[in-house]
C-alpha positions as CSV (number, residue, x, y, z in Angstrom):
1,M,158.4,78.9,103.7
2,R,154.8,80.1,103.6
3,L,154.4,82.8,101.0
4,K,152.4,85.9,102.0
5,L,151.1,87.0,98.6
6,G,149.7,90.2,97.3
7,F,148.2,90.4,93.8
8,L,147.9,93.2,91.3
9,A,145.5,92.5,88.4
10,S,143.7,94.8,85.9
11,H,141.2,92.4,84.5
12,N,140.5,88.7,85.0
13,G,143.7,87.7,86.9
14,S,143.9,84.2,85.5
15,S,147.2,83.3,87.2
16,M,146.0,84.9,90.5
17,R,143.0,82.5,90.4
18,A,145.2,79.5,89.8
19,I,147.5,80.5,92.6
20,V,144.6,81.0,95.0
21,D,143.1,77.6,94.0
22,A,146.5,76.0,94.6
23,I,146.7,77.4,98.1
24,A,143.1,76.3,98.8
25,G,143.9,72.8,97.5
26,G,147.0,72.5,99.7
27,T,149.5,72.3,96.8
28,L,151.1,75.7,97.5
29,D,152.2,76.8,100.9
30,G,151.0,80.4,100.9
31,E,148.4,82.9,101.9
32,A,146.6,85.3,99.6
33,R,146.6,88.5,101.6
34,V,145.1,91.1,99.2
35,V,144.1,91.7,95.6
36,I,144.6,95.2,94.2
37,S,143.2,96.4,90.9
38,N,143.2,99.8,89.1
39,N,139.8,98.7,87.6
40,A,136.9,99.0,89.9
41,D,134.9,96.5,87.8
42,S,137.7,94.0,87.5
43,P,136.6,90.4,87.7
44,A,139.7,89.8,89.8
45,L,138.3,91.9,92.6
46,A,134.9,90.1,92.4
47,F,136.8,86.8,92.6
48,A,138.8,88.0,95.6
49,R,135.6,89.0,97.4
50,E,134.0,85.7,96.7
51,Q,137.0,83.9,98.2
52,G,137.1,86.1,101.3
53,I,140.3,87.8,100.3
54,A,140.8,91.6,100.8
55,A,140.0,93.4,97.6
56,E,141.1,97.0,97.0
57,H,140.5,99.3,94.1
58,I,143.4,101.7,93.8
59,S,143.9,104.0,90.8
60,G,145.5,107.3,89.9
61,K,142.1,108.6,88.6
62,K,140.4,107.7,91.9
63,L,143.2,109.2,94.1
64,G,144.1,112.2,92.0
65,G,147.4,111.2,90.5
66,E,150.0,108.5,89.9
67,F,152.2,109.5,92.9
68,E,149.2,109.1,95.2
69,C,148.3,105.8,93.6
70,D,151.8,104.4,94.0
71,R,152.0,105.4,97.7
72,A,148.5,103.8,98.3
73,I,149.6,100.5,96.6
74,A,152.7,100.3,98.7
75,D,150.8,101.2,101.9
76,C,148.1,98.6,101.1
77,L,150.6,95.8,100.5
78,R,152.4,96.6,103.8
79,K,149.1,96.9,105.7
80,H,148.2,93.4,104.6
81,G,151.6,91.9,105.5
82,V,152.5,91.0,101.9
83,G,156.0,89.5,101.4
84,L,155.8,88.7,97.7
85,V,153.9,90.6,95.0
86,V,152.5,88.9,92.0
87,L,151.4,90.8,88.9
88,S,148.6,88.9,87.1
89,G,147.8,90.9,84.0
90,Y,148.4,94.3,85.7
91,M,148.5,96.9,82.9
92,R,150.0,99.8,84.8
93,K,153.7,100.5,85.4
94,L,154.6,100.4,89.1
95,G,155.8,103.6,90.8
96,Q,159.0,104.2,92.7
97,E,157.6,103.8,96.1
98,T,156.2,100.3,95.5
99,L,159.3,99.3,93.6
100,S,161.7,100.5,96.4
101,R,159.7,98.9,99.2
102,Y,159.3,95.6,97.4
103,R,162.5,95.5,95.4
104,G,163.4,91.9,94.5
105,R,160.0,90.7,95.6
106,I,157.7,91.6,92.7
107,L,157.1,88.9,90.1
108,N,155.6,89.3,86.6
109,I,154.8,86.8,83.9
110,H,155.4,87.6,80.2
111,P,154.0,85.8,77.2
112,G,157.2,85.6,75.2
113,P,161.0,85.2,75.4
114,L,162.8,88.0,77.3
115,P,164.6,90.3,76.8
116,K,164.2,89.9,73.0
117,Y,160.4,90.2,72.9
118,G,159.8,92.6,75.8
119,G,159.7,96.3,76.5
120,Q,157.0,99.0,76.3
121,G,154.1,98.1,74.1
122,M,155.2,94.4,74.0
123,Y,152.2,92.6,75.6
124,G,149.7,90.1,74.5
125,R,149.0,89.9,70.8
126,H,152.0,92.2,70.0
127,V,154.4,89.7,71.5
128,H,152.9,86.8,69.5
129,E,152.9,88.7,66.3
130,A,156.6,89.6,66.7
131,V,157.6,86.0,67.5
132,I,155.8,84.7,64.4
133,G,157.0,87.5,62.3
134,A,160.6,86.6,63.2
135,D,160.0,83.0,62.2
136,E,160.9,81.8,65.7
137,R,160.5,78.0,66.3
138,L,160.1,78.6,70.0
139,S,158.3,81.1,72.1
140,A,158.3,81.1,75.9
141,I,156.6,82.0,79.1
142,T,158.9,84.0,81.2
143,I,158.6,84.9,84.9
144,H,160.9,87.8,86.0
145,L,161.5,90.2,88.7
146,V,160.1,93.7,88.1
147,D,162.3,96.8,88.2
148,E,162.0,100.3,86.8
149,Q,162.2,99.2,83.1
150,Y,159.6,97.2,81.2
151,D,160.4,93.5,81.2
152,Q,164.1,94.1,82.0
153,G,164.3,92.6,85.5
154,P,166.1,89.2,86.0
155,V,164.4,86.2,84.6
156,I,163.8,83.6,87.3
157,A,161.9,80.9,85.3
158,R,161.2,80.2,81.7
159,R,159.2,77.6,79.9
160,E,159.5,77.1,76.2
161,V,156.4,76.9,74.0
162,P,156.8,75.6,70.4
163,V,155.5,77.7,67.6
164,E,153.6,75.3,65.4
165,K,153.3,75.4,61.6
166,G,150.5,77.6,60.6
167,D,150.3,79.4,64.0
168,S,148.6,82.8,64.1
169,A,149.0,85.3,66.8
170,E,145.7,84.1,68.2
171,S,146.4,80.4,68.2
172,L,149.9,80.9,69.7
173,G,148.4,83.3,72.2
174,R,145.8,80.8,73.3
175,R,148.4,78.1,73.8
176,V,150.7,80.4,75.8
177,Q,147.9,81.8,77.9
178,S,146.6,78.3,78.7
179,L,150.0,77.3,80.2
180,E,150.7,80.5,82.1
181,P,148.7,79.9,85.3
182,D,150.1,76.4,86.1
183,F,153.6,77.6,85.3
184,F,153.2,80.5,87.8
185,V,152.0,78.1,90.4
186,A,154.9,75.7,89.8
187,T,157.4,78.6,90.1
188,L,155.9,79.7,93.4
189,Q,156.0,76.2,94.7
190,Q,159.7,76.2,94.0
191,I,160.2,79.5,95.8
192,A,158.1,78.2,98.8
193,S,160.2,75.0,99.0
194,G,163.5,76.8,98.8
195,A,164.4,75.1,95.5
196,L,164.4,78.5,93.8
197,E,166.0,81.6,95.3
198,L,165.2,85.1,94.1
199,P,168.2,87.0,92.9
200,Q,169.1,90.4,94.5
201,I,168.4,93.4,92.4
């Protein structure tokens, strides 16, 4: 199954870049249809333009409110024929219009075990600090479906990451971040091949 992908990224979009590279290299059966960012100066948008992918800046500030932003995102994804939405470091909560139109078809990657280390405010360094503070021996990279609540949608893929003796939030974070892009690509490969089916939500 060829994946028709749309991406939302606020900054660099590391996983998005790895996915686009995998498509270009022939290891992922997919098409990058559009990259959307709430940040006009996002490197993710610059990368998309360099790759000949549609790049759209959509933000509540630009459009006059979050409702208008939500509607514009949903309309943009539909206009570009997106079938599966990938969040790659997107720092805004999705609105109801986008969530309803793409229910069960929005994927996010989280840098820790869910649901234990998820929720509002649990991102990046905050996750790694919490994992180390709890003396966990294992952290994880978790890919899940997005719903109305932060980090509460069904987990579809998980990769354990050992917490090493003497780890700081920074060192654990670097290790987790270095593994995320390839793990996202591998998960999408499973979806495209039919080996992994997305649950209904």
